[in-house]
A tleap script that builds the chain and sets N, CA, C and O, in Angstrom:
source leaprc.protein.ff14SB
mol = sequence {
  NMET SER ALA GLU LEU SER ASN LEU SER ASN
  ILE GLU HIE ARG ALA VAL ILE LYS TYR PHE
  VAL LYS LYS GLY LYS THR PRO LYS GLU ILE
  PHE GLU ASP MET VAL SER VAL LEU GLN GLU
  SER ALA PRO SER TYR THR MET VAL LYS LYS
  TRP ALA ARG LEU PHE GLN GLN GLU ARG GLU
  SER CYS GLU ASP ASP PRO ARG PRO GLY ARG
  PRO VAL THR VAL VAL THR GLU GLU ASN VAL
  ARG LYS ILE GLU LYS PHE VAL LEU ALA ASP
  ARG ARG ILE LYS LEU TRP GLN ILE ALA GLU
  GLU LEU GLN ILE SER LYS ASN GLU LEU GLU
  LYS LEU TYR THR SER CILE
}
set mol.1.N position { 74.043 10.940 35.665 }
set mol.1.CA position { 75.245 11.533 35.109 }
set mol.1.C position { 75.923 10.492 34.223 }
set mol.1.O position { 76.022 9.325 34.602 }
set mol.2.N position { 76.389 10.904 33.050 }
set mol.2.CA position { 77.029 9.975 32.131 }
set mol.2.C position { 78.440 9.657 32.610 }
set mol.2.O position { 79.054 10.422 33.353 }
set mol.3.N position { 78.939 8.495 32.158 }
set mol.3.CA position { 80.299 8.092 32.520 }
set mol.3.C position { 81.322 9.062 31.926 }
set mol.3.O position { 82.356 9.327 32.538 }
set mol.4.N position { 81.034 9.593 30.732 }
set mol.4.CA position { 81.956 10.537 30.098 }
set mol.4.C position { 82.137 11.785 30.943 }
set mol.4.O position { 83.250 12.294 31.074 }
set mol.5.N position { 81.059 12.276 31.511 }
set mol.5.CA position { 81.106 13.503 32.292 }
set mol.5.C position { 81.890 13.311 33.583 }
set mol.5.O position { 82.551 14.237 34.052 }
set mol.6.N position { 81.821 12.112 34.163 }
set mol.6.CA position { 82.501 11.885 35.432 }
set mol.6.C position { 83.984 11.612 35.253 }
set mol.6.O position { 84.725 11.574 36.236 }
set mol.7.N position { 84.433 11.422 34.014 }
set mol.7.CA position { 85.841 11.109 33.767 }
set mol.7.C position { 86.554 12.235 33.031 }
set mol.7.O position { 87.297 11.983 32.082 }
set mol.8.N position { 86.335 13.462 33.457 }
set mol.8.CA position { 87.001 14.594 32.821 }
set mol.8.C position { 88.478 14.592 33.184 }
set mol.8.O position { 88.857 14.185 34.282 }
set mol.9.N position { 89.303 15.048 32.261 }
set mol.9.CA position { 90.734 15.167 32.525 }
set mol.9.C position { 90.987 16.448 33.323 }
set mol.9.O position { 90.098 17.284 33.482 }
set mol.10.N position { 92.199 16.580 33.814 }
set mol.10.CA position { 92.576 17.795 34.550 }
set mol.10.C position { 92.405 19.033 33.673 }
set mol.10.O position { 91.948 20.075 34.142 }
set mol.11.N position { 92.772 18.912 32.409 }
set mol.11.CA position { 92.662 20.058 31.499 }
set mol.11.C position { 91.196 20.439 31.310 }
set mol.11.O position { 90.866 21.623 31.247 }
set mol.12.N position { 90.322 19.447 31.221 }
set mol.12.CA position { 88.893 19.737 31.087 }
set mol.12.C position { 88.348 20.393 32.357 }
set mol.12.O position { 87.532 21.312 32.282 }
set mol.13.N position { 88.798 19.921 33.519 }
set mol.13.CA position { 88.398 20.566 34.777 }
set mol.13.C position { 88.811 22.037 34.757 }
set mol.13.O position { 88.031 22.917 35.120 }
set mol.14.N position { 90.052 22.291 34.325 }
set mol.14.CA position { 90.558 23.667 34.302 }
set mol.14.C position { 89.781 24.535 33.328 }
set mol.14.O position { 89.562 25.719 33.582 }
set mol.15.N position { 89.361 23.942 32.202 }
set mol.15.CA position { 88.574 24.703 31.225 }
set mol.15.C position { 87.234 25.113 31.839 }
set mol.15.O position { 86.754 26.221 31.600 }
set mol.16.N position { 86.640 24.234 32.617 }
set mol.16.CA position { 85.375 24.557 33.292 }
set mol.16.C position { 85.615 25.682 34.304 }
set mol.16.O position { 84.838 26.635 34.378 }
set mol.17.N position { 86.686 25.563 35.075 }
set mol.17.CA position { 87.016 26.599 36.065 }
set mol.17.C position { 87.236 27.933 35.359 }
set mol.17.O position { 86.743 28.965 35.812 }
set mol.18.N position { 87.972 27.914 34.256 }
set mol.18.CA position { 88.247 29.134 33.486 }
set mol.18.C position { 86.931 29.768 33.018 }
set mol.18.O position { 86.759 30.984 33.111 }
set mol.19.N position { 86.024 28.961 32.526 }
set mol.19.CA position { 84.727 29.453 32.054 }
set mol.19.C position { 83.971 30.160 33.183 }
set mol.19.O position { 83.461 31.267 33.015 }
set mol.20.N position { 83.915 29.489 34.336 }
set mol.20.CA position { 83.181 30.078 35.459 }
set mol.20.C position { 83.860 31.333 36.000 }
set mol.20.O position { 83.179 32.263 36.434 }
set mol.21.N position { 85.189 31.372 35.981 }
set mol.21.CA position { 85.912 32.577 36.411 }
set mol.21.C position { 85.533 33.727 35.495 }
set mol.21.O position { 85.290 34.840 35.963 }
set mol.22.N position { 85.482 33.468 34.190 }
set mol.22.CA position { 85.128 34.522 33.231 }
set mol.22.C position { 83.680 34.983 33.424 }
set mol.22.O position { 83.336 36.111 33.072 }
set mol.23.N position { 82.831 34.107 33.984 }
set mol.23.CA position { 81.449 34.483 34.277 }
set mol.23.C position { 81.323 35.219 35.607 }
set mol.23.O position { 80.250 35.710 35.956 }
set mol.24.N position { 82.439 35.291 36.352 }
set mol.24.CA position { 82.446 36.046 37.599 }
set mol.24.C position { 82.127 35.243 38.845 }
set mol.24.O position { 81.877 35.825 39.901 }
set mol.25.N position { 82.127 33.921 38.749 }
set mol.25.CA position { 81.852 33.089 39.930 }
set mol.25.C position { 83.073 33.026 40.841 }
set mol.25.O position { 84.211 33.140 40.387 }
set mol.26.N position { 82.816 32.844 42.126 }
set mol.26.CA position { 83.894 32.697 43.109 }
set mol.26.C position { 84.377 31.249 43.107 }
set mol.26.O position { 83.656 30.360 42.654 }
set mol.27.N position { 85.586 31.001 43.606 }
set mol.27.CA position { 86.074 29.626 43.683 }
set mol.27.C position { 85.125 28.703 44.453 }
set mol.27.O position { 84.941 27.545 44.078 }
set mol.28.N position { 84.525 29.218 45.528 }
set mol.28.CA position { 83.600 28.395 46.310 }
set mol.28.C position { 82.376 28.010 45.478 }
set mol.28.O position { 81.931 26.863 45.522 }
set mol.29.N position { 81.837 28.959 44.725 }
set mol.29.CA position { 80.685 28.677 43.870 }
set mol.29.C position { 81.051 27.679 42.772 }
set mol.29.O position { 80.280 26.774 42.456 }
set mol.30.N position { 82.238 27.859 42.201 }
set mol.30.CA position { 82.699 26.943 41.148 }
set mol.30.C position { 82.832 25.542 41.710 }
set mol.30.O position { 82.356 24.580 41.107 }
set mol.31.N position { 83.482 25.421 42.873 }
set mol.31.CA position { 83.683 24.119 43.497 }
set mol.31.C position { 82.346 23.444 43.788 }
set mol.31.O position { 82.160 22.270 43.469 }
set mol.32.N position { 81.419 24.179 44.391 }
set mol.32.CA position { 80.121 23.589 44.732 }
set mol.32.C position { 79.380 23.136 43.484 }
set mol.32.O position { 78.741 22.084 43.486 }
set mol.33.N position { 79.461 23.923 42.422 }
set mol.33.CA position { 78.810 23.565 41.169 }
set mol.33.C position { 79.440 22.300 40.576 }
set mol.33.O position { 78.731 21.403 40.121 }
set mol.34.N position { 80.757 22.238 40.585 }
set mol.34.CA position { 81.440 21.073 40.026 }
set mol.34.C position { 81.153 19.814 40.842 }
set mol.34.O position { 80.965 18.737 40.275 }
set mol.35.N position { 81.120 19.942 42.159 }
set mol.35.CA position { 80.815 18.785 43.006 }
set mol.35.C position { 79.392 18.304 42.764 }
set mol.35.O position { 79.137 17.100 42.743 }
set mol.36.N position { 78.460 19.242 42.580 }
set mol.36.CA position { 77.070 18.836 42.364 }
set mol.36.C position { 76.907 18.064 41.055 }
set mol.36.O position { 76.018 17.222 40.936 }
set mol.37.N position { 77.758 18.348 40.080 }
set mol.37.CA position { 77.664 17.646 38.800 }
set mol.37.C position { 78.597 16.440 38.741 }
set mol.37.O position { 78.182 15.357 38.326 }
set mol.38.N position { 79.844 16.614 39.150 }
set mol.38.CA position { 80.862 15.574 38.987 }
set mol.38.C position { 80.996 14.644 40.186 }
set mol.38.O position { 81.601 13.578 40.076 }
set mol.39.N position { 80.448 15.029 41.310 }
set mol.39.CA position { 80.509 14.264 42.554 }
set mol.39.C position { 81.942 13.924 42.932 }
set mol.39.O position { 82.748 14.839 43.102 }
set mol.40.N position { 82.301 12.636 43.074 }
set mol.40.CA position { 83.631 12.251 43.560 }
set mol.40.C position { 84.746 12.614 42.591 }
set mol.40.O position { 85.895 12.763 43.008 }
set mol.41.N position { 84.435 12.759 41.316 }
set mol.41.CA position { 85.502 13.036 40.347 }
set mol.41.C position { 85.770 14.532 40.183 }
set mol.41.O position { 86.571 14.931 39.337 }
set mol.42.N position { 85.109 15.351 40.981 }
set mol.42.CA position { 85.367 16.797 40.930 }
set mol.42.C position { 86.747 17.079 41.514 }
set mol.42.O position { 87.200 16.355 42.401 }
set mol.43.N position { 87.422 18.121 41.030 }
set mol.43.CA position { 88.719 18.470 41.619 }
set mol.43.C position { 88.540 18.978 43.050 }
set mol.43.O position { 87.440 19.375 43.436 }
set mol.44.N position { 89.598 18.967 43.820 }
set mol.44.CA position { 89.533 19.441 45.203 }
set mol.44.C position { 89.314 20.957 45.227 }
set mol.44.O position { 89.577 21.657 44.249 }
set mol.45.N position { 88.833 21.433 46.356 }
set mol.45.CA position { 88.613 22.869 46.513 }
set mol.45.C position { 89.931 23.630 46.370 }
set mol.45.O position { 89.962 24.723 45.803 }
set mol.46.N position { 91.015 23.054 46.883 }
set mol.46.CA position { 92.327 23.679 46.785 }
set mol.46.C position { 92.721 23.881 45.326 }
set mol.46.O position { 93.235 24.937 44.956 }
set mol.47.N position { 92.478 22.868 44.503 }
set mol.47.CA position { 92.813 22.978 43.082 }
set mol.47.C position { 91.919 24.003 42.389 }
set mol.47.O position { 92.392 24.765 41.545 }
set mol.48.N position { 90.651 24.030 42.731 }
set mol.48.CA position { 89.746 25.015 42.137 }
set mol.48.C position { 90.221 26.419 42.494 }
set mol.48.O position { 90.266 27.299 41.635 }
set mol.49.N position { 90.579 26.633 43.778 }
set mol.49.CA position { 91.076 27.947 44.206 }
set mol.49.C position { 92.335 28.333 43.451 }
set mol.49.O position { 92.465 29.465 42.986 }
set mol.50.N position { 93.262 27.392 43.328 }
set mol.50.CA position { 94.539 27.664 42.650 }
set mol.50.C position { 94.299 28.082 41.203 }
set mol.50.O position { 94.823 29.103 40.758 }
set mol.51.N position { 93.520 27.309 40.477 }
set mol.51.CA position { 93.310 27.603 39.060 }
set mol.51.C position { 92.427 28.823 38.865 }
set mol.51.O position { 92.620 29.570 37.906 }
set mol.52.N position { 91.474 29.042 39.741 }
set mol.52.CA position { 90.644 30.255 39.645 }
set mol.52.C position { 91.526 31.490 39.816 }
set mol.52.O position { 91.377 32.469 39.086 }
set mol.53.N position { 92.444 31.441 40.780 }
set mol.53.CA position { 93.370 32.568 40.996 }
set mol.53.C position { 94.230 32.794 39.762 }
set mol.53.O position { 94.427 33.933 39.336 }
set mol.54.N position { 94.746 31.702 39.183 }
set mol.54.CA position { 95.585 31.839 37.987 }
set mol.54.C position { 94.803 32.448 36.827 }
set mol.54.O position { 95.326 33.297 36.105 }
set mol.55.N position { 93.558 32.020 36.644 }
set mol.55.CA position { 92.750 32.564 35.548 }
set mol.55.C position { 92.341 34.013 35.832 }
set mol.55.O position { 92.190 34.805 34.902 }
set mol.56.N position { 92.163 34.361 37.095 }
set mol.56.CA position { 91.873 35.755 37.445 }
set mol.56.C position { 93.077 36.647 37.182 }
set mol.56.O position { 92.932 37.846 36.943 }
set mol.57.N position { 94.260 36.055 37.226 }
set mol.57.CA position { 95.500 36.798 36.969 }
set mol.57.C position { 95.847 36.790 35.477 }
set mol.57.O position { 97.007 36.966 35.104 }
set mol.58.N position { 94.849 36.589 34.636 }
set mol.58.CA position { 94.997 36.662 33.183 }
set mol.58.C position { 95.663 35.453 32.539 }
set mol.58.O position { 96.051 35.532 31.374 }
set mol.59.N position { 95.809 34.357 33.237 }
set mol.59.CA position { 96.337 33.143 32.601 }
set mol.59.C position { 95.311 32.652 31.586 }
set mol.59.O position { 94.108 32.687 31.842 }
set mol.60.N position { 95.791 32.198 30.440 }
set mol.60.CA position { 94.896 31.699 29.400 }
set mol.60.C position { 94.986 30.192 29.219 }
set mol.60.O position { 93.980 29.550 28.917 }
set mol.61.N position { 96.172 29.615 29.399 }
set mol.61.CA position { 96.385 28.197 29.135 }
set mol.61.C position { 95.837 27.317 30.256 }
set mol.61.O position { 95.961 27.642 31.436 }
set mol.62.N position { 95.239 26.212 29.869 }
set mol.62.CA position { 94.763 25.213 30.832 }
set mol.62.C position { 95.794 24.104 31.026 }
set mol.62.O position { 95.610 23.210 31.852 }
set mol.63.N position { 96.869 24.170 30.263 }
set mol.63.CA position { 97.929 23.157 30.325 }
set mol.63.C position { 98.825 23.395 31.531 }
set mol.63.O position { 98.920 24.514 32.035 }
set mol.64.N position { 99.488 22.320 31.995 }
set mol.64.CA position { 100.490 22.451 33.042 }
set mol.64.C position { 101.677 23.233 32.515 }
set mol.64.O position { 101.995 23.163 31.328 }
set mol.65.N position { 102.333 23.977 33.393 }
set mol.65.CA position { 103.576 24.644 33.022 }
set mol.65.C position { 104.672 23.590 32.952 }
set mol.65.O position { 104.598 22.577 33.647 }
set mol.66.N position { 105.683 23.811 32.129 }
set mol.66.CA position { 106.807 22.867 32.099 }
set mol.66.C position { 107.472 22.819 33.471 }
set mol.66.O position { 107.590 23.835 34.157 }
set mol.67.N position { 107.892 21.649 33.848 }
set mol.67.CA position { 108.534 21.480 35.146 }
set mol.67.C position { 110.042 21.439 34.981 }
set mol.67.O position { 110.552 20.998 33.951 }
set mol.68.N position { 110.758 21.905 36.009 }
set mol.68.CA position { 112.217 21.864 35.904 }
set mol.68.C position { 112.723 20.431 35.981 }
set mol.68.O position { 112.039 19.536 36.477 }
set mol.69.N position { 113.904 20.241 35.492 }
set mol.69.CA position { 114.501 18.916 35.548 }
set mol.69.C position { 114.952 18.472 34.176 }
set mol.69.O position { 114.688 19.123 33.165 }
set mol.70.N position { 115.614 17.388 34.170 }
set mol.70.CA position { 116.157 16.862 32.926 }
set mol.70.C position { 115.025 16.314 32.062 }
set mol.70.O position { 114.201 15.537 32.545 }
set mol.71.N position { 114.977 16.706 30.795 }
set mol.71.CA position { 113.949 16.167 29.912 }
set mol.71.C position { 114.194 14.681 29.654 }
set mol.71.O position { 115.325 14.204 29.742 }
set mol.72.N position { 113.153 13.981 29.343 }
set mol.72.CA position { 113.258 12.543 29.113 }
set mol.72.C position { 113.693 12.326 27.666 }
set mol.72.O position { 112.874 12.087 26.778 }
set mol.73.N position { 114.996 12.416 27.460 }
set mol.73.CA position { 115.550 12.230 26.123 }
set mol.73.C position { 116.638 11.177 26.141 }
set mol.73.O position { 117.501 11.156 25.263 }
set mol.74.N position { 116.604 10.310 27.127 }
set mol.74.CA position { 117.651 9.317 27.282 }
set mol.74.C position { 117.520 8.230 26.218 }
set mol.74.O position { 118.528 7.766 25.685 }
set mol.75.N position { 116.298 7.822 25.905 }
set mol.75.CA position { 116.096 6.755 24.934 }
set mol.75.C position { 116.135 7.366 23.537 }
set mol.75.O position { 115.120 7.814 23.002 }
set mol.76.N position { 117.328 7.369 22.969 }
set mol.76.CA position { 117.517 7.872 21.611 }
set mol.76.C position { 118.257 6.805 20.815 }
set mol.76.O position { 118.927 5.936 21.372 }
set mol.77.N position { 118.117 6.895 19.510 }
set mol.77.CA position { 118.835 5.947 18.640 }
set mol.77.C position { 120.344 6.042 18.875 }
set mol.77.O position { 121.054 5.037 18.876 }
set mol.78.N position { 120.810 7.268 19.072 }
set mol.78.CA position { 122.243 7.475 19.292 }
set mol.78.C position { 122.711 6.755 20.558 }
set mol.78.O position { 123.738 6.076 20.538 }
set mol.79.N position { 121.962 6.899 21.664 }
set mol.79.CA position { 122.340 6.228 22.912 }
set mol.79.C position { 122.271 4.717 22.774 }
set mol.79.O position { 123.123 4.008 23.309 }
set mol.80.N position { 121.272 4.215 22.064 }
set mol.80.CA position { 121.155 2.771 21.860 }
set mol.80.C position { 122.378 2.263 21.098 }
set mol.80.O position { 122.952 1.236 21.461 }
set mol.81.N position { 122.781 2.978 20.043 }
set mol.81.CA position { 123.970 2.575 19.267 }
set mol.81.C position { 125.233 2.616 20.142 }
set mol.81.O position { 126.076 1.723 20.063 }
set mol.82.N position { 125.353 3.656 20.971 }
set mol.82.CA position { 126.532 3.770 21.839 }
set mol.82.C position { 126.597 2.609 22.830 }
set mol.82.O position { 127.661 2.032 23.053 }
set mol.83.N position { 125.456 2.274 23.420 }
set mol.83.CA position { 125.422 1.165 24.380 }
set mol.83.C position { 125.815 -0.130 23.685 }
set mol.83.O position { 126.601 -0.919 24.210 }
set mol.84.N position { 125.255 -0.337 22.497 }
set mol.84.CA position { 125.590 -1.547 21.738 }
set mol.84.C position { 127.093 -1.605 21.458 }
set mol.84.O position { 127.713 -2.662 21.573 }
set mol.85.N position { 127.658 -0.482 21.097 }
set mol.85.CA position { 129.096 -0.408 20.807 }
set mol.85.C position { 129.918 -0.737 22.057 }
set mol.85.O position { 130.881 -1.500 21.989 }
set mol.86.N position { 129.528 -0.151 23.209 }
set mol.86.CA position { 130.240 -0.413 24.465 }
set mol.86.C position { 130.172 -1.899 24.829 }
set mol.86.O position { 131.180 -2.490 25.216 }
set mol.87.N position { 128.994 -2.496 24.707 }
set mol.87.CA position { 128.809 -3.895 25.113 }
set mol.87.C position { 129.553 -4.829 24.166 }
set mol.87.O position { 130.153 -5.808 24.608 }
set mol.88.N position { 129.521 -4.533 22.855 }
set mol.88.CA position { 130.248 -5.377 21.909 }
set mol.88.C position { 131.754 -5.276 22.106 }
set mol.88.O position { 132.476 -6.244 21.868 }
set mol.89.N position { 132.230 -4.119 22.535 }
set mol.89.CA position { 133.658 -3.937 22.781 }
set mol.89.C position { 134.104 -4.623 24.061 }
set mol.89.O position { 135.222 -5.132 24.134 }
set mol.90.N position { 133.240 -4.641 25.074 }
set mol.90.CA position { 133.591 -5.246 26.361 }
set mol.90.C position { 132.323 -5.769 27.022 }
set mol.90.O position { 131.558 -5.005 27.611 }
set mol.91.N position { 132.109 -7.063 26.921 }
set mol.91.CA position { 130.872 -7.644 27.466 }
set mol.91.C position { 130.807 -7.584 28.990 }
set mol.91.O position { 129.747 -7.818 29.572 }
set mol.92.N position { 131.918 -7.274 29.638 }
set mol.92.CA position { 131.931 -7.177 31.102 }
set mol.92.C position { 131.765 -5.736 31.585 }
set mol.92.O position { 131.918 -5.462 32.775 }
set mol.93.N position { 131.458 -4.825 30.680 }
set mol.93.CA position { 131.318 -3.424 31.062 }
set mol.93.C position { 130.189 -3.280 32.093 }
set mol.93.O position { 129.153 -3.936 31.984 }
set mol.94.N position { 130.392 -2.452 33.049 }
set mol.94.CA position { 129.417 -2.224 34.125 }
set mol.94.C position { 128.449 -1.112 33.735 }
set mol.94.O position { 128.788 -0.218 32.961 }
set mol.95.N position { 127.235 -1.184 34.287 }
set mol.95.CA position { 126.228 -0.163 34.004 }
set mol.95.C position { 126.726 1.224 34.385 }
set mol.95.O position { 126.496 2.190 33.659 }
set mol.96.N position { 127.404 1.323 35.520 }
set mol.96.CA position { 127.869 2.641 35.954 }
set mol.96.C position { 128.889 3.223 34.984 }
set mol.96.O position { 128.980 4.441 34.826 }
set mol.97.N position { 129.669 2.332 34.323 }
set mol.97.CA position { 130.648 2.809 33.351 }
set mol.97.C position { 129.949 3.363 32.106 }
set mol.97.O position { 130.344 4.401 31.575 }
set mol.98.N position { 128.926 2.674 31.655 }
set mol.98.CA position { 128.160 3.157 30.499 }
set mol.98.C position { 127.461 4.461 30.859 }
set mol.98.O position { 127.457 5.413 30.079 }
set mol.99.N position { 126.866 4.492 32.056 }
set mol.99.CA position { 126.172 5.706 32.504 }
set mol.99.C position { 127.133 6.893 32.546 }
set mol.99.O position { 126.778 8.004 32.153 }
set mol.100.N position { 128.333 6.649 33.018 }
set mol.100.CA position { 129.335 7.709 33.081 }
set mol.100.C position { 129.722 8.180 31.676 }
set mol.100.O position { 129.858 9.380 31.437 }
set mol.101.N position { 129.898 7.246 30.761 }
set mol.101.CA position { 130.252 7.595 29.377 }
set mol.101.C position { 129.148 8.403 28.698 }
set mol.101.O position { 129.427 9.351 27.964 }
set mol.102.N position { 127.876 8.018 28.950 }
set mol.102.CA position { 126.745 8.699 28.315 }
set mol.102.C position { 126.314 9.941 29.088 }
set mol.102.O position { 125.484 10.716 28.613 }
set mol.103.N position { 126.880 10.127 30.281 }
set mol.103.CA position { 126.534 11.233 31.175 }
set mol.103.C position { 125.043 11.234 31.527 }
set mol.103.O position { 124.365 12.258 31.447 }
set mol.104.N position { 124.561 10.059 31.917 }
set mol.104.CA position { 123.188 9.916 32.404 }
set mol.104.C position { 123.242 9.131 33.703 }
set mol.104.O position { 124.249 8.496 34.016 }
set mol.105.N position { 122.139 9.181 34.462 }
set mol.105.CA position { 122.121 8.461 35.737 }
set mol.105.C position { 122.010 6.959 35.488 }
set mol.105.O position { 121.555 6.520 34.432 }
set mol.106.N position { 122.433 6.188 36.473 }
set mol.106.CA position { 122.346 4.738 36.365 }
set mol.106.C position { 120.883 4.308 36.265 }
set mol.106.O position { 120.562 3.374 35.530 }
set mol.107.N position { 119.999 4.979 36.996 }
set mol.107.CA position { 118.578 4.649 36.933 }
set mol.107.C position { 118.027 4.858 35.529 }
set mol.107.O position { 117.287 4.016 35.021 }
set mol.108.N position { 118.382 5.973 34.900 }
set mol.108.CA position { 117.922 6.239 33.535 }
set mol.108.C position { 118.497 5.214 32.570 }
set mol.108.O position { 117.819 4.776 31.640 }
set mol.109.N position { 119.747 4.834 32.796 }
set mol.109.CA position { 120.362 3.828 31.949 }
set mol.109.C position { 119.627 2.495 32.078 }
set mol.109.O position { 119.418 1.800 31.084 }
set mol.110.N position { 119.236 2.139 33.301 }
set mol.110.CA position { 118.497 0.876 33.492 }
set mol.110.C position { 117.167 0.926 32.757 }
set mol.110.O position { 116.755 -0.069 32.161 }
set mol.111.N position { 116.488 2.070 32.789 }
set mol.111.CA position { 115.240 2.223 32.039 }
set mol.111.C position { 115.499 2.050 30.543 }
set mol.111.O position { 114.762 1.351 29.846 }
set mol.112.N position { 116.545 2.691 30.073 }
set mol.112.CA position { 116.904 2.618 28.656 }
set mol.112.C position { 117.260 1.185 28.286 }
set mol.112.O position { 116.834 0.681 27.247 }
set mol.113.N position { 118.037 0.534 29.138 }
set mol.113.CA position { 118.506 -0.818 28.882 }
set mol.113.C position { 117.328 -1.787 28.781 }
set mol.113.O position { 117.333 -2.679 27.933 }
set mol.114.N position { 116.327 -1.620 29.633 }
set mol.114.CA position { 115.165 -2.517 29.594 }
set mol.114.C position { 114.271 -2.245 28.405 }
set mol.114.O position { 113.467 -3.101 28.036 }
set mol.115.N position { 114.391 -1.066 27.788 }
set mol.115.CA position { 113.561 -0.752 26.627 }
set mol.115.C position { 114.184 -1.253 25.325 }
set mol.115.O position { 113.536 -1.237 24.279 }
set mol.116.N position { 115.426 -1.691 25.387 }
set mol.116.CA position { 116.120 -2.176 24.172 }
set mol.116.C position { 115.677 -3.587 23.869 }
set mol.116.O position { 116.135 -4.183 22.894 }
savepdb mol mol.pdb
quit
């Protein structure tokens, strides 16, 4: 087996599952086939079952669905300029004060601060 074949991404695994579902194979057959070819890098049976069910329910996309939560948009030019302005105005300003002004979490601010 080639190294390329054993290093398939999740999306590639799902594309294979989708193909086999369209051919009428059961999740168990798909899993056994993938294990025989991919060995340790094959997806788990649970994942094969999940994606086979989704494709049987007319799902077309192999991509992950968007997840809930705040999008990662904290590191913006605008936020960097605001932080610079706050620090130049008061060098003793606390991280929590900047976080409160920008309406972001202190953890996100620390990530942003280390990226500057």
